[in-house]
N, C-alpha and C positions, 0 to 999 in steps of 0.2 A: 286390868290388862285383858283385852279381848283374846279369846282362844285363837290359835293359828288356824288359817283357812286350809282345809285339807286339799291336797293336790287333786286335779281332775283325774278321773279313772282313765286308764290306758285305752287306746283305740281298740285293741283286741278285746278288752273287757266290754266296751260299749257295743261292739259288734255282736258279742255273745248275748248281751242283754236284749238287743234288738231282735235277734233271731228267736229268743225264748219268749218275747212279749206276746201274750195271747191276743191283745187288741192290735190287729194288723194295721189299722189306720194310724193308731198312735205310734206304733213301731216305725212305720215309714216316715212319719213326720219327724221322729227323732233321727232317722237315718239321713233324711234330706238335710236336716240341720247339721249333722256331723259332716256330710259331704261338703257343704258350703264352708264349714269351718276349716276343712282340710285343703280347700282349693288353693289357698295362698301359702300353705305350710308344706314344703316338699317332704319333710320327714314324716309328718302325720299322714300325708297322702300316700306315702310308700307303705306305711303300716296298714292303712285302709285297703290299699290295693292287694296286700298280701292276704288279707282275710276275706275279701269280697268273692273271689271265684268259687271257693269251696263252701263258704258259709252263707253268702247272701244271694248270689245270682240264681241258684235253683229256686229259692224262695220268691225272688222277684218275678221269675218266669211263671211260677205257679200262681201267684197272687194277681198277676196281670190279667189272668183270665177269670178272676173272681166275679161272681154275679153282683157283688156290692160295688157300685160305681166308685164310691169314695176309696175303697181299698185298691181297686184296679188302677184308678187314676194315680194314687200315691205311688204304687209300685212302678208304674210306667215313668213317672217323673224321676224316681231314683234310678231306674234302668237307663233312662236317657242321659242322666249325668254320668253314669259309669261308662257309657259308650262314647261320651264326648271328651271327658278329661283325659289328657294324653298319658298320665301316669296310670290311671285306672284301666284304660282300655288296652294298654300295652301288656297287662298281665292276664288278659283273657285268652285262654288257649283256643286253638283253632276249632276243635270240636264244639266247645262251649259257644264260640262265636257263631258257628253254623246253626246251633240249636236256638240261639237268640234270634237270628234272622227268620228261622222257620216258625218260631212262636209268633213273631211280629206279623208275618204274612198271614198266618191262620187267624190271628186276632183281628187284623184289619178287615178280612173278608167275611168273618163270621159274627162279629159283635153286632149287637142291636143298639149299642149305646154310641151316640154321635161323639161324645167327648173321648171315649176310649179309642174309637177309630182315628180321631184326630191326633191323640197322643201317640198312637202306634206309628202313624206316618211321620210324626215329628221326630220320633226316635231314629227313623231311617234318615231323615234329612240332616241330623246333626252328628251322626255316628262318625267315628274316625277309625274304623276297622281297616285291616289290611286289604288293599284292592284285590288281591288274589282271592280272598274269601268272598268279597262282594261279587267278583266275576263268576265264581262258581255257582252262586245263587241268583244270578242276574235275572233269569227268566221269571221265576216265581216272584221275585221282588218287584219287577216291572208290572207283572200281572196285578199284584196287590196295589201298586201305585195307581195304575189305570183305574182300578176299582174305586180307589179313594177319590180320584179326580171326578169320576162320575158317581160319587157316593149317593146311595139311596136316600140319604137324609136331606139332600139339597143344601148342604152346608158349604158356603163359600170359603169359610176358614179352613175346612178340611181340603177343599180343592186347592187352596193356596198352599197348604203344607205339602200336599202331594206334588204340586209343581216345584216347590223348593227341593223335594226329594229327588225329582228328575235332574235338576241342576247339580245336586250333590253327586249323584251317580255319574253324570256326564263328566264331572271333573276327576272322578276316581278311575273310571274304566271307559275312556272315550271310544276305544276301538269296539268294545263289546256293546256300548250304547249305539254306535253307528250300525253294527250288524243287526241289532234288535229294534232299530228306529221305527220300523213298520208297526211295532206293538204299541209304543207309547206316544209317538209324535202326533198321530191322527187325533187323539182325544184332546190334544192341546190346540192344534190349528183349527179344529171345528169351532172352538170358542171365539175365534177372531170375528165371527159374524153374530155373536151373542147380542141380545138386546140389552144386556146388563153391561154398562161401561166398565165397572170394576172387573168383571170377568174378562172382558176384551183386553183391558190393560194388562191383567195378569198373564194372559196367553201371549201377548206381544212381548212382554218383558222376558218371559221364559224362553221364547224362540230366539230372542236376541242373545241371551246367555248361552244357549246351546247351539247356535248357528255354526260356530266353528267346528262342532262335533258332527252335526248331521249333514252339513253341506261340503262338497256336493252330495246329493242324496243317494241312498241305496236304491237299487232297482226295485226292491219290494215296496219300499216307501213310495216311489214314483207311481207304481201301479195303484197303490192304495189312494194316493191323492187324486189320480186321474179318475178312479172309480167314484170317489166322493163328489168330485166336481160334476161328473156326468149325472149323478143321481139327484143331488139337491143343492150343493154349494154354489154352483154357477148361477142357477136360477135365483138363488137367494141374493147373490151379489147384484145381479141385474135389477132385481126388485128394489134393492136399496138405492139405486140411482134415481128413483122417482122421488125420494125424500132428500132434499138438499142437505139437511143436517147429517145424513149418513153417507154422503158421497166420498168424503175424505177417508172414512173408515173402510168403505168398500174398496177403494183403490189401494189402501195400505194392505188389506187382506189379499187383494189380487197380486200384489208384489210378492207376498209370502208364498202364495200358491205357485207362482211361476218359479220361485227359488226352489221349492220342494219338488217340483216336477223336474227341474234340472235339464240336462241335455236331452232327456226323453221327450221334451216338448216339441223338438224338431221332428221326431218320428210320428207323433200323434197329430197330424196336420188338421184333421177334422176338429179335434178338441182345441187346437191352437186357434183356428179361425173363430170358434165360438168364444174363446177366452178374450181374444183381442177386441171384441165388441165393447168390453168395459172401458179400456182406455180410449178407444175410438170416440166414445161419447164425451169423455171427460176432458180430452185435449182441446175441445172447442167450447168448454164450459165458460160462461161469462165471468165466473169468479176466479180471479188469479190464484187464490190459495188452493183451489181444487186443481188447477192446472199444475201448480208447483208440486203438490203431492203426487200427481200423476207422473210428472217428470222424474221425481225421485224413485217412484216404484218402477219406472221404465228401465232403470239400471239393473233391476233383477233379471230382466229379459236379456240384457247384455251379458250378465254372468251365465245365464242358461245357454245362450248361443255360443259363447266363446270361452270354453274351458281352457285351463293352462296348457293342456296337451296339444292345443291347436297348432302351435308353432314349434314343436319339439324337433322337427326335422331341419330347422334352420340353424346355422352355425353363427354364433354371435361374432360381430366384428368383421363379417365378410360382405363383399359387394354382391348384391343379388343379380343374377343373370336376367337380362331384359325380356327373354322370350320363354324359356323353359318353365318358370314358376307360374305362368299365366293360367295353365290348366289347373294347377293346385289352388291358386288363389280364387279362381272363378267359382269354386264350390261354396265360398263364403259370401259371394256378392249379394245373393238374394237376402241373406240374413242382414247384411249391412244396410241394404236399401230399405228393408223393413224398419230397422232401427232409426235410420236417418230421416225417413219420411215425416214423422211428427216433429222431429227436432227442427227441420228446415221450415216446416209450416208455422211452428210457434215463433221462431226467430223472425220470420218474414212479416208477421202481423202484430207481434207483441209490442206494446207501448209501456209495459211494466218491467222496470229494471230488475226487480227481484226474480221475476219469471225468466228473464233473459239470462241472468246469472245461473239459475238452476239448469237451464237448457245447455249452456256452455259447459257446466260442470259434468252433466251427463255425457255430453259429446266428448269431452276430454277423457272421461272414464272409458268410453268406447275405444278411443285411440290407444289408451294404456292396455286394455284387455286384448287388443289385437296382437300385442307383442311385436315381433319383427315382421309379421305379415303386413304391417302398415307400410312397409317399404316397397311393396309391389305397386307398380304403376296403376293397375286397374283398381286396387283398393285405395290408393291415394286419391284417385279421381272420385271414388264412390263415398269415402268416409272423411277425407281431409279437406278436399277442395270445396264442396258445397257450402259449408258453414263459413269458410273464409270469404267466399264470394258474396254471401248474403251480408255479412257484417261490413265488408269493405264497400259494398254497393250502397249501404245506408249512409256511409260517410262518417265524418268526425264532427260531433257536436258535443255539447255539455252532457247530454243524457247518454250518448253512445260512447263517450270517451273511454270508460273503463273496459267495455267490451272490445272496442277497436284496438286498444293498446294490448290487451291480452292476446288477441289473435295475431297482432303484429309481432309480438315477442315469440309466440309459438312458431310462426312462419320463419322468423329470424333464426330460431334454434334449429329448425329443419334445414335451412340453407347452410348454416354455419358448420354443420356436421362434417361436410367435405373438408373444410379448412382445418377443423380440429384434428382430423386424421392425417393431415399432411405431415410427413416426417421431416424433421429438420435436425441440424446438429445439436440443438438444445432439447430435442424431443418434440412433443406435440405442441403445436401453436395454440395459445389460449385466445379464444374469441369472446370478447366481453358481450354481454347482452345489451340490448338497446336501453342504455341508462336513462335516456331522456323520457322514455315512456314507462319504465318499470314503476316509478312512484305513482303513476296515474292508474295502475291496475289495482282493483280492490283487494283487500287482504285475503278474502276467501279464494279468489281466483289465483292470486300469487301462491297461495298454499298448495294449490293443485300442482304447480310446476315443481314443487319440492317433494310432494308425497308420491304422486304418480308419474314416474319418469317414463316418457315414451321412448321406445327402443329404436331410435333413428340409426340407420346404418349409412355409410357413405353412399350418396346418391349416385345412381347410374345415369349415363347419358340419355337413357330412355325416358327419364323423368324431366328432361330439360324443357320440353315444350310446356309441361304442366307448371313448372316453376315460373316461366315467363308469363303464362296465362294468369296466374295468381298475382304476379307483380303488376301486370297490366290492369287488373281489376282495382289495384290500390290507386293507380294514377289514371283513373277513368276520366276522359275529357268531359263527358256530360256532367259528371259529379263535381269536378273541380271548378267548372265555370260559374257555379253558384255559391262558391265559398269565399270567405274573406282571405285577404293576403296572408294573415297570420296562420290560419288553419291550413291553407295551401302549403305554406312553408313547412309546417310541422309534418304534413303527409309526405311531402317530397324529401324532407330530411331523412325520414324513416326509410322511404323507398330507396334513397341513395345508399344508405348503409347496407340494405339487403342486396342491392344490385352489385355493390362492391364485393360482397362475399360470394355472390354468384359468379362474378368474373374470376375471382381467385380459384373457385372450383373448376371453371373452364380452363384456366391456365394449367392446373394440375392435370386435367384430362388431356390437354394438348401436349404436355411435356412427358406424359407417361408412355410414349412410344405406341400409342394406339393407332388404329388404322387412320390413314390420311383423311379418308372421307369423314370420319367422325369429327376430327378437328375442324375441318372445313365447315361442316354443318353447324357446329357450335358457334364459330366466329361469325358465319353468315347470319345466323338467327339473332345473335346479339346486335349486329349492325341494323338488321331489319326491324328489330324491336324498338331500338332508340328512334329510328326514323318514323315508325308508325305512331309511337306515343307522342313524340314532341312536335312533329309536323302537324299531326291531327289536333293536338292540343292547341297549338297556336292558331290553327285555322278556325277553331270553334270558340276561342276565347274572345269576348267582345269588351272585356273590362281591363282595368289597369293590372289585374292579377296576372295577365300574360307576361308582364315583366319578370315576375317570380318564376314563371315556367321557362322563360329564356335562360334565366340563371341556372335552373336545374337541368335544362336540356344540355347546355354547355358543360355542366358538371358531369352529367352522365357520359358525354363524349370524352371528357378528360379522364374519367374513371377507366373507360375502355383503353385509352392510350397508356395510362399508368399501369394498370393491372395486367393487361395482356402483353405489353411490351412491344418494342419496335421490331424485334426479330420475328414475331408472329404476324403482326399487322402489316409489315412491309414485305412479307414474303410473297413471291409470285405464285406459290403453290395454292394460296387461298383466295384467288380472285373471285369477285362477285360483280353482279350487273349494277351499273350506276343508274338506278331507276328513280331518281329524284326529279319530280316534276319541275322544280324551279330551274334546274339545269336545262331542261327541254325548252322552257319559256325563253331563257336567255339565248340558247343556241339558235332558235328560229326567229328571234326578234329581228325585224328589218329596220335599219336606221341608215339614213343617207344624209351627207356623204359618210363614207366609212373611214375609220382611222387605220393607220398602219401600225400594227403591233410589232415591237422589236423581238421577233423570234419567239413569241409566246405561243405554246401549243394549248389551245382551249380544251376544256372538258367537253366530252361528247355524251349525250344522253344514251343510255343503255349500253355503253361500252363496258368491257371487262376491266376492272381496276382492282388494285390491292385494297385490303380493308382500311389501311391508313388513309388512302385517298378518299375512299367512300366516307369515312368519318369526318374528314376535313370538309368535304363538300357538304355533308350533312350539317355540320356546325355553322358554316357560313349561310346555308339555306335557312336555318332556324333564325339567324339574325336578320336575313333579308326579308323573311316573311313577317317578322315582328314590325308592326306599324307604329309602335310607341317610340319614345325617346330612348336612345341607347345610352346606358350609364357607363361611367368609367369602369365599374366592376365587370360589366358585360364585355367591354372591349378588352379588359385585362385577361378575362377568362379565355377569350378567343385567341389572344396573343400567346397564352400558355400552350394552347393546343397547336398553334402553328409552329412554335419554336421548341417543340418537345424533343427534337433531335437536330443535329447539325445539318441544315440545308437538305433535308431528306425529301421524300416524295410528298409528305403532307405540306411542306412549305411551297413546293412547286405547284401543288393543286390549289393552294390558297392564292398564289400569284395569278394563276390562270383564271380563277373565279373573279378576282378583282378586275382583271382586264375585260372579262366578259360582261361584268356589271356596267362598265363604262358606256356601252353602246345603247343601253336602255334609257329612255327619257326619264330623268329624275329631277325632283325639285331640290332646292338648296339644303333642305333638312336631311334628305336621304344622302346627298353628296357628302355632307358633313359627317354623317354616320360612318361612311366607309373611310373617309379621311381620318376619323378618330380611330377606327380599327387599324388602319395603316400606321398611324402614329404610335399606338401602343405596341404593335408588333415590331416596328422599327426600333423602338427603345429597348424592348425585350431582347432583340437580336444584337444590340450594340456590342455587348461583351463577346458574343459568339463571332461577330464580324471580325473583331480584333484577333481572336484565336484563329479564325479561318485565314486571315491575312498572314499571320506568322507562319502557318503551315504551308500556304501556297505561294508566299512571297508575291502576292498580287497577280497570280496567273489568272487568265481569263477563261479557263476551261469550263467553269461553271458560271453561266450568265444569269442564273435565276436571281442572284442578289442584286445585280444592276437593273434587271427588269423590275424588280420590286421597288427599288429606290426611284425609278423613273415614273412610277405609277401616277403621282399627283399631277404631273404636267399634262398627261393625257386626260386625266379626270377633269382638270380645270378648263380644257379647251374642247371637251367631247361634244359631238353633235347633240347628244341628249341634253347637255347643259344649255346649248344654244336654243334648242326647242323650248325648253322650260322658260328661258329668259324672254323669248318672243311672246309666250302666252301669259307672262306674268302681268298682273294688274298693278294699279298704282300702289296698293297696300304692300304688295310684294317688293316693289321697287324701293319703297321707303326703308324696308329693313335689310335690303341687299348690302349696303355699306357695312353694317354690323356683321352680316354673314361673311362678307369678303375678308374682313379683318380676322375673323375666326379661322377661316380657311388658310389664310396666309400664316397665321401663328402656328397652326397644327403642322404645316409643312416645314416652316423655317425652324421650328423647335428641333426637329429631327436633323435637318441639314446642319444646324449649328453644332450639334454634337458630333456629326461626322467631320466637320471642318476643324475639329480639335485634334491635332496629330498625336499619335501614340509614341511615347519615347522609346518603346522597345523595338520598333522596326520601322525606321524612316523609309527604307527602300520599299517595303511592302505597302506602306501608307501612300507613297507617291504613285506606285503602280495602281493602287486601288482608285485614287483620285483620277488618274489618267483615263482608266477604263470608264469610270462614271461620267467624266466629261464627254468622252466619245459617244456613249450611249445617249446622253442628253442632246448632243449636237445632231446625231443621226436621227433621233426621234423628231426633233424640230424640223430638220430638212425634209424628212419623208412625209411629214404632215403639214407642210408649209401652206398649202392651199386652205386647209381647215383652220390653221392658225390665223391666216389673213382674214378669213371670213369672220372669225371670232373677234378679232381686233376691230374690224370695221364696224361691227354691230355695237360692241361694248363701248367704243370710244365716243359714240354718239349719245349713249344713255347714261354712262357712269363716269364719275370723276376719277375713279381709280380702277385700273384693269388688273384683275387678280393675277393672271399669269405673268404680267410684266413686274408686278410687285414681288412675286416669289422669285423670279429670275434675277431681279435687281439685288434683292437681299442675299440671294445665294452668292452672287459674284462678289458682293461686299464681304460677306463672311469668309469666303475663300481667300480673299486678298488679305484680310485682317487676321483671322484666326488660323488659317491654314499656312500662313507665312510663305506665300508664294515668292515674295521678294527675297526672303532669306534663302530659300532654296536656289533661286537664280544667282544670288551673290556667291553662295558656296560653289555653285556649278562653274562660275567664271573663274574662281580662284583655283579650284582643284583640277587643273588641266591634265594632270598625269592619270587620273582615274577616268578613263574614257567611258566605261560603262555607266558609272554614276552620273557623269556629265550628260551622257546621252539620255538617261532616264529623266534627269531634271529638264533637259531641253524638250523632250516629248511632253512632259507635264505642262510646261509653260505654253507650248504650242496648243495643247488641248484646251488649256484655260483661256487662251486668247481667242480660240475659235468659239468658245462659249460666250465670251464677252462680245465677240463680233455678232453672234446671233441676237444677243440682247439689243445691241445697237440697231440692227436691222429691223427687229420687231418694233422698237421704239419709233423708228422712222416711219414704219407702216402705220402705226397708230396716229402719229402726227399728220401724216399725209391724208389719212381717212377723215380727220377732223382738225384742221390747222388752227381753228379758233379756240379749241379746248386747251385747258392748262392742266395737264395731268400731274399728279403729285410726284411722279417719277422723273420729271424733267431735270431737276437739280442733280439727280444722280447721273443722268445721261452726260451732263457736262463733265462730271468727275471721271466717268469711265472713258469718255472720248480722250481725255488727257492721258489716262493710264494706257489706253489702247495704242495711241500713237507713240508714247514713250517706249513701250515694249516692242512695238512693231519695228521702230527704228533700231532698238538694241538687237533684236533677234535678226533683223535684216543684215546687220553687220557681221554676224557669226554664222548664220545659216540661211539657206534659201528655202522659203516655204510660202505657201499660199493659204490665206485664211478663207 
């Protein structure tokens, strides 16, 4: 049976044996083995810690200075372990710790052995001593570290360990290291221009690690950097630019020097001008990678120019006064323009998407660093606007899509801040971002929106022109006319979202009891903006894409009506000049013979009108200027604008425009366009008409409804139409029957719906029909000479006469669907209700007068061309019978003249 293994000696005994060992190299080899064995054994580590301060540390300090390199190296390795292990270092008393640091400083600066110097710095880089002890000995420690970085041995490993030591001290005593940065930082940044790549990389890694400690830089460090640049570093950088392989390293170094100069770079203008020569050359370098590196380094100048204290005087969440801060903001404009100059230059000429990304990233960083100063108008114009204009002027294509969408979302965020700050019963309104474009923004640029939040404040009215200017650059006419319909729709969709938010901000401004002049200015500028953009757009568009622009032009007008509200737009307090050229053209158009308009007041060029009238005139002018085929969607949009409120000013203006349009010579296609608009508006108004009749019981106080419903008759017999017919060629005449059928259908479709009585108010319905018949009869009588001329010409050329077809179908629909016979029968039976019977009698009289005019016009047509056989002849026979039957009936009860 083998003898039992004796237990290992105690830690205390082993320490004693190590201390007594005459061979110091062997002794420290044993100690290092013991330390490693105790590393994972808390109990053994505690025993070793108890014995180390008194028994081992004095020996280690003594032997670390031994002339035998093996002994000194072993001692320093053991000392380093003792300074690193948390249990061992915690038992070192303060005085002993100071002695340790003093010994290490002396050893580093006096030893002639490279390995010993290296190990001495290593001990400092791994020590875990109390920061207060380190701070007390900071100056000699840093002196030793700087010596080690510049070690006379030329050892890169020693330099590396010394750099590690600086990072260690920076983490332990950041304030002390900042105060003493002029001692130790220069020896690091000088190596940024080293010919040795390993040394350059080491210096850059070290500066990255300690940047949070040394920046913003101490004034003494700034002076040291400026002195070094003046002496040799700047010339060295400029020389590096001659070697293409060194350009990126040179501009990286330039960025660090700018950061280490800090705000003092502003006060040293002569030095700044010299320093700027480096990026000035590199921003135009043909290599995109060099330009990207320069753009990244340019952000260091942003940090130097705009320190956090720049906007301390501003109060977060407050609206900035439009005048007072300009003097304060102007002091920053020169710096902003200096920063923006290369950004705008690179974006304008860059065809490299990565370079453009880098440029936008630097620009966004500038906006972020400006803090709430960005909300000043002068700074918005200098820092925010130029890049937006450049990107939007390039347009939207596959390469530019991510840049364009990023800028659109940034502008969207700027505009929406006003709405986000609107108070409501539920708190702040949430304004979603432009979801259609967010997925198109690259991940790098989207991350900027989350990391660097720009401090937008609720915009002031002083920035309103700026916002409209940027929005106008998005919908630039010259740009859009060269784009596809799909791209144009994408751009206009985004612009509409932003315009809607802008209008919501205007409404807040107008409702916040601000000065009347401010509200008037806002509303006027909105109206003029829509006019300028969309009338200019349609005038410059030569392709089918203009149909998309008509859609969005009408959509912009509809946004104005919806967002600003009828109370603001219809107010007489905010009148503006009707400066729409199309109104002028119609007003001064000469046409003979002239038609008689039933009490319609035309629009007048340059007259003062309410915003709602201006927008209505603008919307119909957009449609009038559009030379393409009007779609149902366009007509429906126009109808929504006209019928946005019950028979208000906008509807009156629309009716006036329709009547003014009659006098201009038009072909059948344009006439159908306006009949289509009339048809859509009439159907949209159908429910409102019933509501109006219930309230008014058919009163004729507001004639605009009847003027509107009579419009097709004047349109179908207008001199403009006759002129067009006379000039029509054979090809036009061949398609006229089809055109006539469409015209008849558009008109009769509306009249058919009007001839269906509403069960809720028979009295109102009868009064409504009575007034409508009176308007139609009066219109025919007043324009009989024009009607006769129309009939004489058309009866010779065409089988069917449009106005007779419309009138005939109207009389039939009234008789069949409006139940004229039923009303008469009820009237003859209910003799006790005199008022009701009188109303029915008046209705029948008005109806018979209309039928009489139809008979008279039919006779004129037959007289003009007796040999022709018009399609309407069979209907004439029918109505002659009806006419005489009711004339006989009515003659027995009443005396009247048809």
